[in-house]
C-alpha positions, 0 to 999 in steps of 0.5 A: 404100772404108771411107768408101763402105762406112760411108756405104752402111751408114748410108744403106741403113738410114735412107733406106728408113725415111724413104721409108716414113715420108713415103709415104701408105699407098696410094702406099708401093710407088711411093715405095719403087720411086722410092727403089730406082730412084734408088739403082740409077741411081747405081750404074749411072751412076756407074762409066760416067760416071767411067770416061768422064771418066778415059778422057778424061783429066780426073781432077782435074775429075772429083774436083772435080765429085764434091766439088761434087756431094757438097757440094750433096747434103749441103746439100740434105739439111740443107735437106730435114730442116727441111721434113719433117713431124713424123712423118718425123723418125726421130731423135726417135721418137714416144712409145710408147702405154702398155701395158695392164696385165692384171687 
């Protein structure tokens, strides 16, 4: 549960900012909606699918499947990071504009 909570905290701060950075101004709401839909679909489908697998008596297969899915997601995330536009890389924020000095 600690790992899940830490991962959720990290994702819930970074993912919406990434969706907003990638979205054109006119489609920002749709990008946020798609992000929210993917997040809530996982929360709804995950317990249902894991409950069905556990009820069928396949806990080891479920665990291996989850590990494989996580490994694929991590690899996809690393691959995606290389193809993001320069403005979407929030780890290296752009240099702020100089502030005007009052006369």
